[in-house]
Structures are given as structure tokens and as C-alpha cells.
FITOR-591183 format. One record per residue: residue number from 1; residue in one letter; x, y, z of N, C-alpha, C in turn. Coordinates in steps of 0.1 Angstrom, whole numbers, plus 5000, padded with zeros to 4 digits. Example, Ala and Ser with C-alpha at 12.3 -4.5 7.8 and 13.67 -1.06 7.14 Angstrom:
[1; 'A'; [5132; 4943; 5078]; [5123; 4955; 5078]; [5132; 4967; 5078]],
[2; 'S'; [5128; 4978; 5071]; [5137; 4989; 5071]; [5129; 5000; 5079]],
//
This chain:
[1; 'M'; [5008; 4988; 5000]; [5000; 5000; 5000]; [5009; 5013; 5000]],
[2; 'C'; [5019; 5012; 5008]; [5028; 5024; 5009]; [5034; 5028; 4995]],
[3; 'V'; [5037; 5017; 4987]; [5042; 5020; 4973]; [5032; 5028; 4965]],
[4; 'F'; [5020; 5024; 4965]; [5010; 5031; 4957]; [5007; 5045; 4962]],
[5; 'V'; [5007; 5046; 4976]; [5005; 5060; 4981]; [5017; 5069; 4977]],
[6; 'W'; [5029; 5064; 4978]; [5041; 5072; 4975]; [5041; 5076; 4961]],
[7; 'C'; [5038; 5066; 4952]; [5038; 5069; 4937]; [5027; 5080; 4934]],
[8; 'G'; [5015; 5078; 4940]; [5005; 5087; 4938]; [5008; 5101; 4942]],
[9; 'I'; [5013; 5103; 4955]; [5017; 5116; 4960]; [5028; 5123; 4952]],
[10; 'A'; [5038; 5115; 4949]; [5049; 5121; 4941]; [5045; 5126; 4928]],
[11; 'A'; [5037; 5117; 4921]; [5032; 5121; 4907]; [5023; 5133; 4908]],
[12; 'F'; [5014; 5133; 4919]; [5004; 5143; 4920]; [5011; 5157; 4923]],
[13; 'R'; [5021; 5157; 4931]; [5028; 5170; 4933]; [5035; 5175; 4921]],
[14; 'Q'; [5041; 5166; 4913]; [5048; 5170; 4901]; [5038; 5176; 4891]],
[15; 'D'; [5026; 5170; 4889]; [5017; 5174; 4879]; [5010; 5187; 4884]],
[16; 'C'; [5008; 5189; 4897]; [5001; 5200; 4902]; [5009; 5213; 4902]],
[17; 'H'; [5022; 5212; 4900]; [5031; 5223; 4900]; [5027; 5233; 4889]],
[18; 'G'; [5022; 5244; 4894]; [5018; 5255; 4884]; [5004; 5253; 4878]],
[19; 'A'; [4997; 5242; 4882]; [4984; 5240; 4876]; [4973; 5247; 4884]],
[20; 'Q'; [4962; 5251; 4878]; [4951; 5257; 4884]; [4939; 5249; 4882]],
[21; 'M'; [4930; 5250; 4892]; [4917; 5243; 4891]; [4908; 5251; 4882]],
[22; 'A'; [4902; 5244; 4872]; [4894; 5250; 4862]; [4879; 5247; 4865]],
[23; 'F'; [4871; 5256; 4870]; [4857; 5254; 4873]; [4848; 5259; 4862]],
[24; 'L'; [4853; 5267; 4853]; [4845; 5271; 4842]; [4846; 5261; 4830]],
[25; 'E'; [4835; 5260; 4822]; [4836; 5251; 4811]; [4845; 5256; 4800]],
[26; 'P'; [4856; 5248; 4796]; [4865; 5253; 4786]; [4860; 5252; 4772]],
[27; 'V'; [4849; 5245; 4770]; [4843; 5244; 4756]; [4828; 5246; 4758]],
[28; 'A'; [4822; 5250; 4747]; [4807; 5252; 4747]; [4800; 5239; 4744]],
[29; 'V'; [4790; 5236; 4752]; [4782; 5224; 4750]; [4767; 5228; 4749]],
[30; 'S'; [4761; 5223; 4738]; [4747; 5228; 4735]; [4737; 5222; 4745]],
[31; 'P'; [4726; 5229; 4748]; [4716; 5223; 4757]; [4711; 5209; 4753]],
[32; 'M'; [4709; 5207; 4740]; [4704; 5194; 4736]; [4714; 5183; 4739]],
[33; 'L'; [4727; 5186; 4738]; [4737; 5176; 4742]; [4736; 5173; 4757]],
[34; 'F'; [4733; 5183; 4765]; [4732; 5180; 4779]; [4721; 5170; 4781]],
[35; 'V'; [4709; 5172; 4774]; [4698; 5163; 4776]; [4701; 5149; 4771]],
[36; 'V'; [4707; 5148; 4759]; [4710; 5135; 4754]; [4720; 5127; 4762]],
[37; 'L'; [4731; 5134; 4766]; [4741; 5127; 4774]; [4736; 5123; 4788]],
[38; 'T'; [4727; 5131; 4794]; [4721; 5128; 4807]; [4713; 5116; 4806]],
[39; 'G'; [4705; 5115; 4794]; [4697; 5103; 4792]; [4706; 5090; 4791]],
[40; 'V'; [4717; 5092; 4784]; [4727; 5080; 4782]; [4732; 5076; 4796]],
[41; 'A'; [4734; 5086; 4804]; [4740; 5084; 4818]; [4730; 5076; 4826]],
[42; 'V'; [4717; 5077; 4824]; [4707; 5069; 4831]; [4709; 5054; 4828]],
[43; 'M'; [4711; 5051; 4815]; [4713; 5038; 4810]; [4726; 5032; 4816]],
[44; 'S'; [4737; 5040; 4814]; [4750; 5035; 4819]; [4750; 5033; 4834]],
[45; 'G'; [4743; 5042; 4841]; [4743; 5041; 4856]; [4736; 5028; 4860]],
[46; 'T'; [4725; 5025; 4853]; [4717; 5012; 4856]; [4726; 5000; 4854]],
[47; 'V'; [4733; 4999; 4843]; [4741; 4988; 4840]; [4753; 4987; 4850]],
[48; 'D'; [4759; 4999; 4853]; [4771; 4999; 4861]; [4767; 4995; 4876]],
[49; 'A'; [4755; 4998; 4880]; [4751; 4995; 4894]; [4749; 4980; 4895]],
[50; 'I'; [4745; 4973; 4885]; [4743; 4959; 4885]; [4755; 4951; 4883]],
[51; 'A'; [4763; 4954; 4873]; [4775; 4945; 4870]; [4787; 4953; 4866]],
[52; 'G'; [4787; 4966; 4868]; [4799; 4974; 4863]; [4799; 4975; 4848]],
[53; 'G'; [4809; 4983; 4843]; [4810; 4984; 4828]; [4801; 4995; 4822]],
[54; 'G'; [4797; 5005; 4831]; [4789; 5016; 4825]; [4797; 5024; 4815]],
[55; 'G'; [4810; 5024; 4817]; [4818; 5032; 4808]; [4817; 5027; 4793]],
[56; 'L'; [4813; 5014; 4792]; [4811; 5008; 4778]; [4801; 5016; 4771]],
[57; 'I'; [4791; 5022; 4778]; [4780; 5030; 4772]; [4784; 5045; 4772]],
[58; 'M'; [4790; 5050; 4783]; [4791; 5064; 4785]; [4803; 5070; 4777]],
[59; 'V'; [4814; 5063; 4777]; [4826; 5068; 4771]; [4825; 5070; 4756]],
[60; 'P'; [4820; 5059; 4749]; [4818; 5061; 4734]; [4808; 5072; 4731]],
[61; 'A'; [4798; 5074; 4740]; [4788; 5085; 4737]; [4795; 5099; 4738]],
[62; 'L'; [4804; 5100; 4748]; [4812; 5113; 4750]; [4821; 5115; 4738]],
[63; 'I'; [4828; 5104; 4734]; [4837; 5105; 4723]; [4830; 5109; 4710]],
[64; 'A'; [4818; 5104; 4708]; [4810; 5107; 4696]; [4807; 5122; 4695]],
[65; 'T'; [4807; 5130; 4706]; [4804; 5144; 4706]; [4816; 5152; 4700]],
[66; 'G'; [4827; 5146; 4698]; [4839; 5153; 4693]; [4847; 5160; 4704]],
[67; 'L'; [4844; 5158; 4717]; [4852; 5164; 4727]; [4866; 5158; 4727]],
[68; 'P'; [4876; 5166; 4732]; [4889; 5161; 4733]; [4890; 5150; 4742]],
[69; 'P'; [4899; 5140; 4740]; [4899; 5128; 4748]; [4901; 5131; 4763]],
[70; 'H'; [4910; 5141; 4767]; [4912; 5143; 4781]; [4900; 5149; 4788]],
[71; 'L'; [4892; 5156; 4781]; [4879; 5161; 4786]; [4869; 5150; 4787]],
[72; 'V'; [4869; 5140; 4778]; [4860; 5129; 4779]; [4863; 5121; 4791]],
[73; 'L'; [4876; 5118; 4794]; [4880; 5110; 4805]; [4877; 5117; 4818]],
[74; 'G'; [4880; 5130; 4819]; [4878; 5137; 4832]; [4863; 5139; 4835]],
[75; 'T'; [4855; 5142; 4825]; [4841; 5144; 4827]; [4834; 5131; 4830]],
[76; 'N'; [4839; 5120; 4824]; [4833; 5107; 4827]; [4835; 5103; 4841]],
[77; 'K'; [4847; 5107; 4847]; [4850; 5103; 4861]; [4841; 5111; 4870]],
[78; 'L'; [4837; 5123; 4867]; [4828; 5131; 4875]; [4814; 5125; 4875]],
[79; 'Q'; [4809; 5122; 4864]; [4795; 5116; 4864]; [4795; 5102; 4870]],
[80; 'S'; [4806; 5095; 4868]; [4807; 5081; 4873]; [4807; 5081; 4888]],
[81; 'I'; [4815; 5091; 4894]; [4816; 5091; 4909]; [4802; 5094; 4915]],
[82; 'L'; [4794; 5102; 4909]; [4781; 5104; 4914]; [4772; 5092; 4913]],
[83; 'G'; [4772; 5085; 4902]; [4764; 5073; 4900]; [4769; 5062; 4910]],
[84; 'T'; [4781; 5060; 4911]; [4786; 5049; 4920]; [4784; 5052; 4935]],
[85; 'S'; [4784; 5065; 4938]; [4781; 5069; 4952]; [4767; 5066; 4955]],
[86; 'M'; [4758; 5069; 4946]; [4744; 5065; 4949]; [4742; 5050; 4950]],
[87; 'A'; [4749; 5042; 4941]; [4748; 5028; 4942]; [4754; 5023; 4955]],
[88; 'T'; [4765; 5029; 4959]; [4771; 5025; 4972]; [4761; 5026; 4983]],
[89; 'W'; [4755; 5038; 4984]; [4745; 5041; 4994]; [4733; 5031; 4994]],
[90; 'R'; [4729; 5027; 4982]; [4718; 5018; 4981]; [4722; 5004; 4986]],
[91; 'F'; [4734; 5000; 4982]; [4738; 4987; 4987]; [4740; 4986; 5002]],
[92; 'R'; [4745; 4997; 5007]; [4747; 4998; 5022]; [4733; 4998; 5029]],
[93; 'R'; [4724; 5005; 5023]; [4710; 5006; 5029]; [4704; 4992; 5029]],
[94; 'A'; [4707; 4984; 5019]; [4701; 4971; 5018]; [4709; 4960; 5026]],
[95; 'G'; [4719; 4965; 5034]; [4727; 4956; 5042]; [4737; 4948; 5035]],
[96; 'M'; [4741; 4952; 5023]; [4751; 4944; 5015]; [4765; 4950; 5015]],
[97; 'L'; [4767; 4960; 5024]; [4780; 4967; 5024]; [4783; 4972; 5038]],
[98; 'S'; [4794; 4969; 5043]; [4799; 4974; 5056]; [4810; 4985; 5053]],
[99; 'L'; [4807; 4997; 5056]; [4817; 5008; 5054]; [4829; 5006; 5062]],
[100; 'R'; [4827; 5002; 5074]; [4839; 5001; 5083]; [4849; 4991; 5078]],
[101; 'A'; [4844; 4980; 5073]; [4853; 4969; 5067]; [4858; 4973; 5054]],
[102; 'G'; [4850; 4982; 5046]; [4854; 4985; 5033]; [4863; 4997; 5031]],
[103; 'L'; [4863; 5006; 5041]; [4871; 5018; 5039]; [4886; 5016; 5038]],
[104; 'P'; [4892; 5007; 5045]; [4907; 5005; 5043]; [4910; 5000; 5028]],
[105; 'F'; [4901; 4992; 5023]; [4903; 4988; 5009]; [4901; 4999; 5000]],
[106; 'A'; [4891; 5008; 5003]; [4888; 5020; 4994]; [4900; 5029; 4994]],
[107; 'A'; [4907; 5031; 5006]; [4919; 5040; 5006]; [4930; 5035; 4997]],
[108; 'L'; [4931; 5022; 4997]; [4942; 5016; 4988]; [4938; 5017; 4973]],
[109; 'S'; [4925; 5015; 4970]; [4920; 5017; 4957]; [4922; 5031; 4952]],
[110; 'L'; [4919; 5041; 4960]; [4921; 5055; 4957]; [4936; 5058; 4954]],
[111; 'S'; [4945; 5053; 4963]; [4959; 5056; 4961]; [4964; 5050; 4948]],
[112; 'G'; [4960; 5038; 4945]; [4964; 5032; 4932]; [4959; 5040; 4920]],
[113; 'A'; [4946; 5045; 4921]; [4941; 5052; 4910]; [4948; 5065; 4907]],
[114; 'V'; [4952; 5072; 4918]; [4959; 5085; 4917]; [4973; 5082; 4910]],
[115; 'A'; [4979; 5072; 4914]; [4992; 5068; 4908]; [4990; 5064; 4893]],
[116; 'G'; [4980; 5057; 4890]; [4977; 5052; 4877]; [4974; 5064; 4868]],
[117; 'S'; [4966; 5073; 4872]; [4962; 5085; 4864]; [4974; 5094; 4861]],
[118; 'M'; [4983; 5095; 4871]; [4995; 5104; 4869]; [5005; 5097; 4860]],
[119; 'L'; [5006; 5084; 4860]; [5016; 5077; 4852]; [5011; 5072; 4839]],
[120; 'I'; [5000; 5076; 4835]; [4994; 5071; 4822]; [5003; 5074; 4810]],
[121; 'R'; [5010; 5085; 4810]; [5018; 5088; 4799]; [5030; 5079; 4796]],
[122; 'R'; [5033; 5071; 4806]; [5044; 5062; 4805]; [5040; 5048; 4801]],
[123; 'I'; [5027; 5046; 4798]; [5022; 5032; 4795]; [5019; 5032; 4780]],
[124; 'D'; [5023; 5021; 4774]; [5020; 5018; 4760]; [5006; 5014; 4759]],
[125; 'N'; [4996; 5023; 4755]; [4982; 5019; 4755]; [4979; 5009; 4744]],
[126; 'H'; [4987; 5008; 4734]; [4984; 4998; 4723]; [4986; 4984; 4728]],
[127; 'V'; [4997; 4982; 4736]; [5000; 4969; 4742]; [4989; 4966; 4752]],
[128; 'L'; [4986; 4976; 4760]; [4976; 4974; 4771]; [4962; 4970; 4765]],
[129; 'G'; [4959; 4976; 4753]; [4947; 4974; 4747]; [4945; 4959; 4742]],
[130; 'L'; [4956; 4952; 4741]; [4955; 4938; 4738]; [4954; 4929; 4750]],
[131; 'I'; [4961; 4933; 4761]; [4962; 4925; 4773]; [4948; 4925; 4780]],
[132; 'V'; [4942; 4937; 4781]; [4930; 4938; 4789]; [4919; 4929; 4784]],
[133; 'P'; [4916; 4928; 4770]; [4906; 4919; 4766]; [4908; 4905; 4770]],
[134; 'L'; [4921; 4901; 4770]; [4924; 4887; 4775]; [4919; 4885; 4789]],
[135; 'L'; [4922; 4895; 4797]; [4918; 4895; 4811]; [4903; 4894; 4813]],
[136; 'L'; [4896; 4902; 4804]; [4881; 4902; 4805]; [4875; 4889; 4800]],
[137; 'I'; [4881; 4883; 4791]; [4877; 4869; 4787]; [4878; 4860; 4798]],
[138; 'G'; [4889; 4861; 4806]; [4890; 4853; 4818]; [4880; 4856; 4828]],
[139; 'V'; [4876; 4869; 4830]; [4865; 4872; 4839]; [4852; 4866; 4835]],
[140; 'A'; [4849; 4867; 4822]; [4836; 4861; 4817]; [4836; 4846; 4819]],
[141; 'T'; [4847; 4839; 4815]; [4848; 4825; 4817]; [4847; 4820; 4831]],
[142; 'Y'; [4854; 4827; 4840]; [4853; 4824; 4854]; [4839; 4826; 4859]],
[143; 'T'; [4832; 4837; 4855]; [4818; 4839; 4860]; [4809; 4829; 4855]],
[144; 'M'; [4810; 4824; 4843]; [4801; 4814; 4838]; [4803; 4800; 4844]],
[145; 'L'; [4816; 4796; 4847]; [4819; 4783; 4851]; [4821; 4781; 4866]],
[146; 'S'; [4825; 4791; 4873]; [4828; 4789; 4887]; [4816; 4787; 4896]],
[147; 'R'; [4816; 4778; 4905]; [4806; 4776; 4915]; [4806; 4787; 4925]],
[148; 'R'; [4817; 4794; 4926]; [4818; 4805; 4936]; [4810; 4817; 4933]],
[149; 'M'; [4806; 4818; 4920]; [4799; 4831; 4916]; [4784; 4830; 4919]],
[150; 'G'; [4781; 4828; 4932]; [4768; 4828; 4937]; [4767; 4838; 4949]],
[151; 'D'; [4756; 4838; 4956]; [4754; 4847; 4967]; [4759; 4842; 4981]],
[152; 'L'; [4764; 4829; 4981]; [4769; 4824; 4994]; [4784; 4827; 4995]],
[153; 'D'; [4788; 4831; 5007]; [4802; 4833; 5010]; [4809; 4820; 5010]],
[154; 'T'; [4822; 4820; 5006]; [4830; 4808; 5006]; [4843; 4811; 5013]],
[155; 'P'; [4851; 4801; 5017]; [4864; 4804; 5023]; [4873; 4813; 5015]],
[156; 'A'; [4879; 4823; 5021]; [4888; 4832; 5014]; [4901; 4825; 5011]],
[157; 'R'; [4906; 4828; 4999]; [4919; 4822; 4995]; [4931; 4832; 4999]],
[158; 'L'; [4928; 4844; 5000]; [4938; 4854; 5005]; [4932; 4862; 5016]],
[159; 'G'; [4941; 4865; 5026]; [4937; 4874; 5037]; [4938; 4889; 5032]],
[160; 'P'; [4934; 4898; 5041]; [4934; 4912; 5037]; [4948; 4917; 5032]],
[161; 'G'; [4959; 4912; 5039]; [4972; 4916; 5035]; [4976; 4910; 5021]],
[162; 'G'; [4973; 4898; 5019]; [4976; 4892; 5006]; [4968; 4897; 4995]],
[163; 'Y'; [4956; 4902; 4998]; [4947; 4908; 4987]; [4951; 4922; 4984]],
[164; 'A'; [4958; 4929; 4993]; [4961; 4943; 4991]; [4968; 4946; 4978]],
[165; 'P'; [4979; 4939; 4974]; [4985; 4942; 4961]; [4976; 4940; 4949]],
[166; 'V'; [4967; 4930; 4950]; [4957; 4928; 4939]; [4948; 4940; 4938]],
[167; 'L'; [4943; 4945; 4950]; [4934; 4956; 4950]; [4941; 4969; 4945]],
[168; 'G'; [4953; 4971; 4950]; [4961; 4983; 4946]; [4963; 4983; 4931]],
[169; 'G'; [4966; 4971; 4925]; [4968; 4970; 4911]; [4956; 4973; 4903]],
[170; 'I'; [4944; 4968; 4908]; [4932; 4971; 4900]; [4929; 4986; 4901]],
[171; 'G'; [4931; 4992; 4913]; [4929; 5007; 4914]; [4939; 5014; 4905]],
[172; 'F'; [4951; 5010; 4904]; [4961; 5016; 4895]; [4956; 5015; 4880]],
[173; 'Y'; [4951; 5003; 4877]; [4946; 5001; 4863]; [4934; 5010; 4861]],
[174; 'D'; [4925; 5012; 4870]; [4913; 5020; 4869]; [4917; 5035; 4867]],
[175; 'G'; [4928; 5039; 4873]; [4933; 5052; 4871]; [4938; 5056; 4857]],
[176; 'F'; [4945; 5046; 4851]; [4952; 5050; 4838]; [4945; 5044; 4826]],
[177; 'F'; [4935; 5035; 4828]; [4928; 5029; 4817]; [4913; 5028; 4819]],
[178; 'G'; [4909; 5019; 4828]; [4896; 5019; 4833]; [4886; 5009; 4829]],
[179; 'P'; [4884; 5006; 4816]; [4873; 4996; 4812]; [4875; 4983; 4819]],
[180; 'G'; [4864; 4978; 4825]; [4865; 4965; 4831]; [4869; 4965; 4846]],
[181; 'A'; [4872; 4976; 4851]; [4877; 4977; 4865]; [4867; 4971; 4875]],
[182; 'G'; [4854; 4974; 4873]; [4843; 4969; 4881]; [4843; 4954; 4881]],
[183; 'Q'; [4845; 4948; 4869]; [4845; 4934; 4867]; [4856; 4928; 4875]],
[184; 'F'; [4868; 4934; 4874]; [4880; 4929; 4881]; [4878; 4930; 4896]],
[185; 'Y'; [4873; 4941; 4901]; [4870; 4942; 4915]; [4861; 4931; 4920]],
[186; 'A'; [4850; 4929; 4913]; [4840; 4920; 4918]; [4845; 4905; 4917]],
[187; 'T'; [4851; 4902; 4906]; [4856; 4888; 4904]; [4867; 4885; 4914]],
[188; 'S'; [4876; 4894; 4917]; [4886; 4892; 4926]; [4881; 4890; 4940]],
[189; 'L'; [4871; 4898; 4944]; [4865; 4897; 4957]; [4858; 4883; 4959]],
[190; 'V'; [4852; 4878; 4949]; [4845; 4865; 4950]; [4856; 4854; 4950]],
[191; 'S'; [4865; 4855; 4940]; [4874; 4843; 4939]; [4885; 4843; 4949]],
[192; 'L'; [4890; 4855; 4954]; [4901; 4856; 4963]; [4897; 4858; 4978]],
[193; 'R'; [4886; 4866; 4979]; [4882; 4870; 4993]; [4870; 4861; 4998]],
[194; 'G'; [4864; 4853; 4989]; [4853; 4844; 4992]; [4840; 4851; 4995]],
[195; 'M'; [4838; 4863; 4990]; [4825; 4870; 4992]; [4814; 4865; 4982]],
[196; 'G'; [4802; 4865; 4987]; [4791; 4862; 4978]; [4790; 4874; 4968]],
[197; 'L'; [4784; 4870; 4956]; [4784; 4880; 4945]; [4777; 4893; 4948]],
[198; 'T'; [4766; 4893; 4954]; [4759; 4905; 4957]; [4767; 4914; 4967]],
[199; 'R'; [4772; 4908; 4977]; [4780; 4915; 4987]; [4793; 4921; 4980]],
[200; 'A'; [4799; 4913; 4971]; [4810; 4917; 4963]; [4807; 4929; 4955]],
[201; 'M'; [4795; 4929; 4948]; [4792; 4941; 4940]; [4790; 4953; 4949]],
[202; 'G'; [4785; 4952; 4961]; [4783; 4963; 4970]; [4797; 4969; 4974]],
[203; 'L'; [4806; 4961; 4977]; [4820; 4966; 4980]; [4826; 4971; 4967]],
[204; 'T'; [4824; 4965; 4956]; [4829; 4970; 4943]; [4825; 4985; 4941]],
[205; 'K'; [4812; 4988; 4944]; [4808; 5002; 4942]; [4816; 5012; 4951]],
[206; 'L'; [4818; 5008; 4963]; [4826; 5016; 4972]; [4841; 5018; 4966]],
[207; 'L'; [4846; 5007; 4961]; [4860; 5008; 4956]; [4860; 5016; 4943]],
[208; 'N'; [4849; 5015; 4935]; [4848; 5024; 4923]; [4847; 5038; 4927]],
[209; 'V'; [4840; 5042; 4937]; [4839; 5056; 4942]; [4853; 5061; 4945]],
[210; 'A'; [4861; 5053; 4952]; [4874; 5057; 4957]; [4883; 5059; 4945]],
[211; 'S'; [4884; 5049; 4936]; [4893; 5050; 4924]; [4889; 5061; 4915]],
[212; 'N'; [4875; 5063; 4913]; [4871; 5074; 4905]; [4874; 5088; 4911]],
[213; 'F'; [4873; 5089; 4924]; [4877; 5101; 4931]; [4892; 5104; 4930]],
[214; 'G'; [4900; 5094; 4931]; [4914; 5096; 4929]; [4917; 5101; 4915]],
[215; 'S'; [4911; 5095; 4905]; [4913; 5100; 4891]; [4908; 5114; 4889]],
[216; 'L'; [4896; 5116; 4895]; [4890; 5130; 4893]; [4899; 5141; 4899]],
[217; 'I'; [4906; 5138; 4910]; [4915; 5148; 4915]; [4926; 5152; 4905]],
[218; 'V'; [4931; 5142; 4898]; [4942; 5144; 4889]; [4936; 5152; 4877]],
[219; 'F'; [4925; 5148; 4871]; [4920; 5155; 4859]; [4915; 5169; 4863]],
[220; 'A'; [4910; 5171; 4875]; [4904; 5184; 4879]; [4916; 5194; 4880]],
[221; 'T'; [4927; 5190; 4886]; [4938; 5199; 4888]; [4944; 5203; 4875]],
[222; 'G'; [4942; 5196; 4865]; [4947; 5199; 4851]; [4936; 5207; 4843]],
[223; 'G'; [4925; 5210; 4849]; [4914; 5217; 4842]; [4908; 5208; 4831]],
[224; 'Q'; [4907; 5195; 4833]; [4903; 5186; 4823]; [4889; 5179; 4826]],
[225; 'V'; [4880; 5188; 4832]; [4867; 5183; 4835]; [4857; 5194; 4831]],
[226; 'L'; [4846; 5190; 4824]; [4835; 5198; 4821]; [4825; 5197; 4832]],
[227; 'W'; [4826; 5206; 4842]; [4819; 5205; 4854]; [4803; 5205; 4853]],
[228; 'L'; [4798; 5214; 4845]; [4783; 5215; 4844]; [4778; 5203; 4837]],
[229; 'L'; [4785; 5199; 4826]; [4780; 5187; 4819]; [4782; 5175; 4827]],
[230; 'G'; [4793; 5173; 4834]; [4795; 5162; 4843]; [4785; 5161; 4854]],
[231; 'L'; [4781; 5172; 4860]; [4771; 5172; 4871]; [4757; 5168; 4865]],
[232; 'S'; [4754; 5173; 4853]; [4741; 5170; 4847]; [4741; 5155; 4844]],
[233; 'M'; [4752; 5149; 4838]; [4752; 5135; 4836]; [4752; 5127; 4849]],
[234; 'G'; [4758; 5133; 4859]; [4759; 5126; 4872]; [4745; 5124; 4878]],
[235; 'L'; [4736; 5134; 4876]; [4722; 5132; 4880]; [4715; 5120; 4873]],
[236; 'G'; [4718; 5119; 4860]; [4713; 5108; 4853]; [4719; 5095; 4858]],
[237; 'A'; [4732; 5095; 4860]; [4739; 5083; 4865]; [4733; 5079; 4879]],
[238; 'M'; [4730; 5088; 4887]; [4724; 5085; 4901]; [4710; 5079; 4899]],
[239; 'T'; [4702; 5084; 4890]; [4689; 5078; 4887]; [4691; 5064; 4883]],
[240; 'G'; [4700; 5061; 4873]; [4702; 5048; 4869]; [4707; 5039; 4880]],
[241; 'A'; [4716; 5044; 4889]; [4721; 5037; 4900]; [4710; 5032; 4910]],
[242; 'V'; [4700; 5040; 4912]; [4688; 5036; 4920]; [4681; 5024; 4914]],
[243; 'I'; [4679; 5025; 4901]; [4672; 5014; 4893]; [4681; 5001; 4894]],
[244; 'G'; [4693; 5003; 4890]; [4702; 4991; 4889]; [4704; 4984; 4903]],
[245; 'S'; [4707; 4992; 4913]; [4710; 4987; 4926]; [4698; 4980; 4932]],
[246; 'R'; [4686; 4985; 4929]; [4674; 4979; 4934]; [4672; 4965; 4928]],
[247; 'L'; [4675; 4964; 4915]; [4674; 4951; 4908]; [4684; 4941; 4914]],
[248; 'A'; [4696; 4947; 4916]; [4707; 4938; 4921]; [4705; 4933; 4935]],
[249; 'T'; [4700; 4942; 4944]; [4698; 4937; 4958]; [4686; 4928; 4959]],
[250; 'R'; [4676; 4930; 4950]; [4664; 4922; 4951]; [4666; 4908; 4945]],
[251; 'H'; [4673; 4907; 4934]; [4675; 4894; 4926]; [4688; 4888; 4928]],
[252; 'G'; [4698; 4895; 4933]; [4711; 4889; 4936]; [4718; 4884; 4924]],
[253; 'A'; [4725; 4872; 4926]; [4733; 4866; 4915]; [4725; 4863; 4903]],
[254; 'A'; [4712; 4861; 4904]; [4704; 4857; 4893]; [4704; 4868; 4882]],
[255; 'V'; [4705; 4881; 4886]; [4706; 4891; 4876]; [4720; 4896; 4874]],
[256; 'I'; [4728; 4896; 4885]; [4742; 4901; 4884]; [4751; 4892; 4875]],
[257; 'R'; [4750; 4879; 4877]; [4759; 4869; 4870]; [4758; 4870; 4855]],
[258; 'P'; [4745; 4869; 4849]; [4745; 4870; 4834]; [4749; 4883; 4829]],
[259; 'L'; [4745; 4894; 4836]; [4749; 4907; 4831]; [4764; 4910; 4832]],
[260; 'L'; [4770; 4904; 4842]; [4785; 4905; 4844]; [4792; 4898; 4832]],
[261; 'V'; [4787; 4887; 4828]; [4792; 4880; 4817]; [4790; 4888; 4804]],
[262; 'T'; [4778; 4893; 4802]; [4775; 4900; 4790]; [4784; 4913; 4788]],
[263; 'V'; [4784; 4921; 4799]; [4792; 4933; 4799]; [4807; 4930; 4797]],
[264; 'S'; [4812; 4919; 4803]; [4826; 4916; 4801]; [4829; 4912; 4786]],
[265; 'L'; [4820; 4905; 4780]; [4822; 4901; 4766]; [4821; 4913; 4757]],
[266; 'L'; [4811; 4922; 4760]; [4810; 4934; 4751]; [4822; 4943; 4753]],
[267; 'L'; [4827; 4944; 4765]; [4839; 4952; 4767]; [4851; 4946; 4759]],
[268; 'T'; [4852; 4933; 4760]; [4862; 4925; 4753]; [4862; 4928; 4738]],
[269; 'A'; [4850; 4927; 4732]; [4848; 4929; 4718]; [4852; 4943; 4714]],
[270; 'R'; [4847; 4953; 4722]; [4850; 4967; 4719]; [4865; 4970; 4719]],
[271; 'L'; [4872; 4964; 4729]; [4886; 4967; 4731]; [4894; 4960; 4720]],
[272; 'I'; [4891; 4948; 4716]; [4898; 4941; 4705]; [4896; 4949; 4692]],
[273; 'W'; [4883; 4954; 4690]; [4881; 4961; 4678]; [4889; 4974; 4678]],
[274; 'N'; [4890; 4981; 4689]; [4898; 4993; 4690]; [4913; 4990; 4688]],
[275; 'W'; [4918; 4979; 4693]; [4932; 4975; 4691]; [4935; 4973; 4677]],
[276; 'F'; [4927; 4965; 4669]; [4930; 4963; 4655]; [4927; 4975; 4647]],
[277; 'A'; [4918; 4984; 4651]; [4915; 4996; 4643]; [4925; 5006; 4645]],
[278; 'G'; [4933; 5005; 4655]; [4942; 5016; 4656]; [4953; 5018; 4665]],
//
């Protein structure tokens, strides 16, 4: 954990030197675009609350507007953190999440995300774009075939200390790339920590809040967030989170498991397409 904290703080200080927080919109966004993207955020928030992978819907929609990539990523983190915060609250209210037990994990996830967001320029995204689909195929295969992917807890294979590097690595990944992070959080919690799938999704939402917040700090200090658009989309994501978390907590693994497989495979297809396209 100390390594991720140190990397995050060091990189954060270097990038913030001379930077100013930008609270005004750097580009003009039409009112119609606000409405359309907020509607898309409702859909992505619903999917994300159930199985993760809301970025599969939201990021392409933002890219299609012609916004610069750094504004797409920063603004997406803002709307995402609002949606995942709502989903976290809903899971906690349903008794599927313990904040006291989850906060230490969330701190590690946040630290990893800050480090990942700051060090993104040093990573070969083309190579990464081929590795991640292979990991997502593994997630989908494990979800379909493993008996552990139910709502009953099973014996943990790793204790909190042994799981910490895995969690820090996923947070780091979420900071510099992102697609599939929710799937990686949930699957690792089930397979390595022995959590039932619904409880794992509850903790996943908290970890997503933490890693999104870490990334948002980095993008915001560089003025790479469209605040008004992101807040509008965030309201849509929160609405979707209420719908999705209600379905997830009521139906459990019966709805989470098939959607987790579907989202993982769709993410895989999209990432492989992007890799060969460019």
C-alpha cells in the first residue's frame, strides 16, 4: 500500500506544480447535448450498478460528441463518481455493504488510481489494449463456470494483506485505463476473498467511488473536467444507480451473473476492435 501511496503523492505533486483548478467550462456544450448525454447516463448508471461496465456506454457517447479525449475521461469520472456513490448508498442501505470493513480497501484503491492516472503517459496503450481483453475473457469464463459466483460466502483464498497488492493493482489500472475495473474488483472479491456475488458488488461500488475520486483529483487539477456537463450527467447516473442497485439487491446473483458475463464480453469485443482499428 505504501508504494501506491508514495507513487500517487509524488506524481500528484509534480503534475500540480503550476496548475490551476478550472471550474468554468473550457468548451461550449449545447443544451440538447446536455439532455442526450444525461439520458445516456441513466442507462450507463443502471448497467454499472448491477454489473459494472457503465463506461462501455458512456465513454463512446462522449467520444462521439467530438470532445477532446482528456475532457472525455475527466468528465466521465465526474459523472461516474456520482452514480457509483448512489449505488454504494443503496447497497449499504440494503445491508450488502459494511463501510467500516470496506474503507481501508477503498483507501488503497484511491491511492492506486491516483498513481495510475498520473503515470498514464508512460504506458504503451496499444499493448495494454490487447492485454485487457484477454483478462476480460478470463473474467467472463470464470463467471460462467465457477461455482463460487453465487450469493453464498466461501472460504477466502487470500487474507486482507495478501489481497492488498491485487486491489492496489486494480485501482492503478482504473486510474490509467479503466474499462472492466468493476468486473475485476467483483471477480477478485469473489474468487480471492470468498465474498458472495451481491456483497462483492456492494463493495465494488465503494471501491469504484474511491478510484474514480482519485482519478478525478488528477483530471480536475489539470482543468480537464467539464463540470456543468459532468454534474448533469451525474444526476442521470444517480437515477440509473437507483434502478440498477434495486434490481441487484432484490434478485442477487440471478441478475448480476448473466449481466456481468455480457458486459465483460461486450467490453472485450470493443477493446479488441479498437486495438485492431488503431
